[in-house]
C-alpha positions in Angstrom: -168.7 -0.7 85.2 -167.2 -3.9 85.9 -163.6 -2.3 84.9 -164.7 0.8 87.5 -165.5 -1.8 90.2 -162.2 -3.8 89.6 -160.0 -0.5 89.8 -161.9 0.6 93.1 -160.9 -2.9 94.4 -157.4 -2.9 93.3 -157.0 0.5 95.2 -158.6 -0.2 98.4 -156.4 -3.4 98.3 -153.2 -1.5 97.2 -154.0 0.7 100.4 -154.5 -1.9 102.9 -151.6 -3.6 101.9 -149.4 -0.3 102.3 -150.8 0.2 105.7 -150.2 -3.5 106.9 -146.6 -2.9 105.4 -146.1 -0.2 107.1 -146.9 -1.2 110.5 -144.2 -3.9 110.3 -141.4 -2.0 109.6 -139.4 -1.1 112.9 -137.6 2.1 113.1 -134.0 1.9 114.8 -132.8 4.9 116.6 -129.3 5.7 118.2 -129.5 5.7 121.9 -130.7 9.3 123.3 -132.8 9.9 119.8 -136.7 10.8 120.7 -139.3 8.4 119.0 -142.3 10.3 118.0 -145.1 7.6 117.7 -148.8 8.2 117.4 -149.6 8.3 121.4 -145.8 9.3 122.8 -142.5 10.8 122.3 -140.2 8.3 124.0 -136.5 9.4 124.9 -134.1 6.5 126.5 -131.6 8.7 128.4 -129.2 6.2 130.3 -128.7 2.5 130.5 -127.0 0.7 133.5 -126.2 -3.0 133.3 -125.2 -4.7 136.5 -123.6 -8.2 137.0 -121.9 -7.8 140.1 -123.9 -8.2 143.4 -121.9 -5.4 144.8 -123.5 -2.7 142.2 -126.8 -3.8 141.8 -129.7 -1.4 142.9 -132.8 -3.3 143.3 -132.2 -7.2 143.4 -128.9 -9.3 144.2 -127.4 -11.3 141.2 -124.9 -13.9 141.1 -122.6 -14.5 138.2 -125.3 -16.0 136.0 -127.5 -12.8 135.8 -127.4 -9.3 135.1 -129.7 -6.2 136.0 -130.5 -3.5 133.4 -131.9 -0.4 134.2 -133.1 2.1 131.7 -133.7 5.6 132.5 -136.3 7.2 129.7 -138.6 10.3 129.3 -142.2 9.9 128.2 -144.2 12.3 126.7 -148.4 12.0 126.3 -148.7 13.3 122.7 -152.0 11.4 122.4 -154.3 14.2 122.9 -156.0 12.6 125.8 -155.0 10.9 129.5 -152.9 8.2 129.2 -152.9 5.6 132.1 -149.2 4.4 133.4 -149.4 1.3 134.8 -148.2 -2.4 135.1 -149.8 -3.5 131.3 -148.4 -0.3 130.0 -144.7 -0.8 131.1 -145.0 -4.6 130.5 -146.7 -4.8 127.2 -144.9 -1.8 125.6 -141.3 -1.9 126.3 -138.7 -4.8 126.5 -135.4 -5.7 125.9 -134.3 -7.8 122.9 -131.5 -10.2 123.8 -129.9 -13.7 123.5 -129.2 -15.6 126.6 -125.9 -17.4 126.9 -127.5 -20.9 127.9 -129.6 -20.3 124.4 -127.0 -19.4 121.8 -128.8 -18.2 118.6 -132.4 -17.5 119.9 -133.6 -14.0 120.9 -136.2 -13.3 123.5 -137.7 -10.5 125.1 -137.8 -9.5 128.6 -140.2 -7.4 130.1 -140.4 -5.6 133.5 -143.4 -7.0 135.5 -144.3 -4.8 138.6 -146.7 -7.0 139.9 -144.0 -9.5 140.5 -141.3 -7.0 141.5 -142.9 -3.8 142.7 -140.3 -1.5 141.5 -140.1 2.4 142.8 -141.2 3.7 139.2 -144.0 6.2 137.8 -147.6 4.8 138.1 -150.5 6.9 137.3 -152.4 9.1 134.9 -150.3 10.9 132.3 -152.1 14.0 131.3 -152.0 15.2 127.6 -148.4 16.5 126.6 -147.1 15.9 130.4 -143.7 14.2 130.5 -142.3 11.9 133.2 -138.9 10.4 133.8 -139.2 6.8 134.7 -137.1 3.6 134.5 -137.8 0.2 132.9 -135.8 -2.3 135.3 -135.2 -5.9 134.5 -133.5 -8.8 135.3 -132.0 -11.7 133.0 -129.7 -14.2 132.5 -126.0 -13.5 131.6 -125.9 -13.1 127.3 -125.7 -10.2 124.8 -128.3 -7.3 124.5 -129.3 -6.0 121.3 -132.4 -3.8 121.5 -134.5 -1.9 123.9 -138.2 -1.9 122.0 -141.4 -0.1 122.3 -144.7 -0.5 120.5 -147.6 1.5 121.1 -150.1 -1.4 120.3 -148.7 -3.5 123.2 -147.9 -6.3 121.2 -144.3 -6.2 121.4 -142.7 -9.7 120.3 -139.1 -10.6 119.0 -139.5 -9.0 115.4 -142.6 -7.1 115.9 -142.4 -3.7 117.6 -142.9 -0.1 116.5 -139.3 1.6 117.3 -136.2 0.4 118.7 -132.7 1.5 120.2 -129.6 -0.4 119.6 -127.7 -0.9 122.7 -124.2 -0.4 122.3 -122.2 -2.4 124.9 -120.1 -5.0 126.3 -122.4 -6.6 128.2 
């Protein structure tokens, strides 16, 4: 009986460890590829980086900053209604980058529509409904690495569900 109990404990521990390891793995896709998560299908369709004040759409930037606009499509595959609001954008999406003044240190910039109310989609997203929207960010000059997403809304420098590599000279 003791061996059976150990076998059950070992099996449960193995399953738990495998589940935890699976969550930590980050899928990296090419720009334009669709990520299929447990709740959404997400496709970044375009990226625009403006460093010249003559080109910016939402805020003037001087020589030390840039405006990043990412167009994306989001489809609700969760099986229920999902609210798209400030918290959804802020906690689920970001751009992993290195600022010029902080060489060697990466950070994630996020969009906060409470501070800067951009004209983006906000509201309910019905089951199987799709929208086109944008992520709009302002950051210091530096290298852009990845556009990241996390269904659980816990993005950090190395903790996100899926990413798209940003190929650029910005």
